[in-house]
Structure formats: C-alpha cells, structure tokens
C-alpha positions as CSV (number, residue, x, y, z in Angstrom):
1,M,-0.1,0.2,-0.2
2,R,2.4,2.7,-0.8
3,S,2.6,5.2,-3.2
4,T,4.6,5.2,-6.2
5,P,7.3,4.5,-7.5
6,D,8.0,2.5,-4.0
7,R,4.3,1.2,-4.6
8,F,5.3,-2.4,-5.1
9,G,8.8,-2.0,-2.1
10,V,11.4,-2.1,-4.2
11,R,13.1,1.2,-3.2
12,E,16.1,-1.0,-2.1
13,P,16.8,-3.1,-4.9
14,L,16.6,0.2,-7.4
15,H,19.1,2.0,-4.8
16,A,21.1,-1.1,-5.6
17,G,21.2,-1.1,-8.6
18,R,19.7,-3.8,-8.8
19,R,16.2,-3.4,-12.0
20,D,16.0,-6.9,-12.6
21,V,15.0,-7.6,-8.7
22,A,12.6,-5.1,-8.5
23,D,10.7,-6.5,-11.3
24,L,10.4,-9.8,-10.0
25,Y,9.3,-7.7,-6.5
26,R,6.5,-5.7,-8.6
27,A,5.5,-9.1,-10.7
28,A,5.0,-11.0,-7.9
29,L,3.2,-8.3,-6.0
30,A,1.1,-7.3,-8.5
31,S,-0.1,-11.1,-9.2
32,M,-1.2,-11.5,-5.5
33,A,-5.4,-11.5,-5.6
34,N,-5.1,-9.6,-2.2
35,I,-2.9,-7.0,-3.2
36,A,-4.5,-3.8,-4.8
37,P,-3.5,-0.3,-5.7
38,V,-5.0,2.2,-4.1
39,A,-6.0,6.1,-4.1
40,I,-4.3,8.5,-1.8
41,S,-7.1,11.5,-0.6
42,I,-6.6,14.8,1.7
43,E,-8.2,12.5,4.1
44,T,-5.4,10.3,4.3
45,G,-2.7,12.3,4.5
46,C,-4.6,14.2,7.8
47,M,-5.1,10.8,9.0
48,A,-1.5,9.5,8.4
49,G,-0.4,13.0,10.1
50,A,-2.7,13.1,13.0
51,L,-1.1,9.4,13.3
52,R,2.4,10.6,13.3
53,A,1.7,13.3,15.8
54,K,0.5,9.6,18.2
55,Y,3.1,7.3,17.2
56,G,6.3,10.2,16.4
57,M,6.7,7.5,13.5
58,P,8.0,8.2,9.6
59,L,4.9,9.7,7.8
60,R,5.9,7.0,5.2
61,D,4.6,4.5,7.5
62,M,1.3,6.1,9.4
63,F,0.4,6.4,5.5
64,Q,0.5,2.9,5.4
65,V,-1.3,2.5,8.8
66,A,-4.7,5.1,7.4
67,V,-4.7,3.0,4.4
68,A,-4.9,0.3,6.3
69,L,-7.1,1.9,8.6
70,E,-9.8,3.1,5.3
71,H,-9.4,-0.1,3.7
72,A,-10.1,-2.2,6.6
73,P,-7.9,-4.8,6.3
74,S,-7.4,-8.0,8.5
75,A,-3.8,-6.5,9.5
76,I,-0.8,-5.0,7.6
77,V,2.1,-7.2,7.6
78,T,5.6,-6.0,8.0
79,N,9.2,-6.2,8.3
80,D,9.3,-3.1,10.4
81,R,9.2,-4.3,14.3
82,D,8.2,-0.4,14.9
83,L,5.3,-0.6,13.7
84,R,4.1,-2.9,16.1
85,R,3.5,0.2,19.0
86,V,0.3,0.5,16.6
87,R,-2.8,-0.2,17.9
88,E,-5.1,1.0,15.1
89,V,-4.6,-2.2,13.0
90,P,-3.4,-5.5,14.1
91,V,0.5,-5.9,12.5
92,V,1.8,-9.0,11.7
93,L,5.4,-9.7,11.2
94,L,6.8,-11.9,8.3
95,D,8.9,-13.4,11.0
96,D,6.1,-14.2,13.3
97,L,4.6,-16.2,10.4
98,R,7.6,-18.9,9.7
99,E,7.0,-19.6,13.3
C-alpha cells in the first residue's frame, strides 16, 4: 500500500542498481490477489499526519496505517517491528509467520 514509485517495495533493489530484482518483486506482488493499489486522498494524508503526531513514527509508515484503516484489512504484514506500537490496526511480522 505504498504510493508510486515505491508502491511495491522496490526501492532497496533499485537503490542497489538491481532493476532485475525490483522487477521480480513488483511482478510477484502485483500477481497476488489480495494486494491492490489504492488512491491516497486528502483525508488519508490528514489521518497519516495525526498518526505521526500520536506515535512519532515516519510519515511513510503512518500512511500505510492510514490506508489500512480506510480499507479495513485484517492486518498489516511487514518486517518493521516498530509498527507493532500502532494499536489501530493489527500488525503481523513476517518472522512471526515462519514460526
């Protein structure tokens, strides 16, 4: 649920000059039935700002939470342990899924 151009989490491979890896990530995520791009509204931005003020976390992370709240998912799945501080949406760490 990221805004373009990092909508599918490809920033790191691109930063490392690995467009091939970024393309694989993008294709894999785009093919998942439960992932869909969503529009970001003014209200989303306001909610993200309020969440940033509440938690003191990066705005980009709070945008993910705000979008999740607007689209009522069952959880946010991430590698970011800091997001566990957020109480408005369930947060599942990828490491927890491997156990």
